[in-house]
Residue, then its C-alpha position, 0 to 999 in steps of 0.5 A: m075556597t072556591t072561585t066564587e067565594r074568593r070573588r065574594a071575599a075580594v068584592e068585600r075587601i074592595r067595599e071595605a077599602e072604599e069605606v076606609v077611603a071615604r072615612l080618611r077623606d072626611g077625617f083629613a077634610r076635618a083637619g084641613v088637609k086635602l089629598p087629591s090623589l087619595r083612592i084605592d089602587a086599582a092595580s092592587c084589586a086585580g086577580d082572584a085574591p087582591a091585596v087591596l091597597v089604599d093609595l094616599g097619593r101625592c100631595n103638594l107641600d102645603a098639604a104635607v105641612r098641614l098633615s104634619r102639623v095635625l099629626d104633631e098636634r095629635a101626638a102632643g095630645a092637643 
């Protein structure tokens, strides 16, 4: 794979990650959960073959409790 091809692939992975972050943000919002630090980890996008990571970030206890409840409800089939 050439350098240009690697860069194109990296840009595509970053675009995909941006879309996923947007979908996660929307999904969490519908469930009443806000993760203010939800973002793409910038350091993971460096280099020719980035291992793009989504940082779910830190959240306060209230958000963690709401998220836990949503996951419990989902697991219970609610």
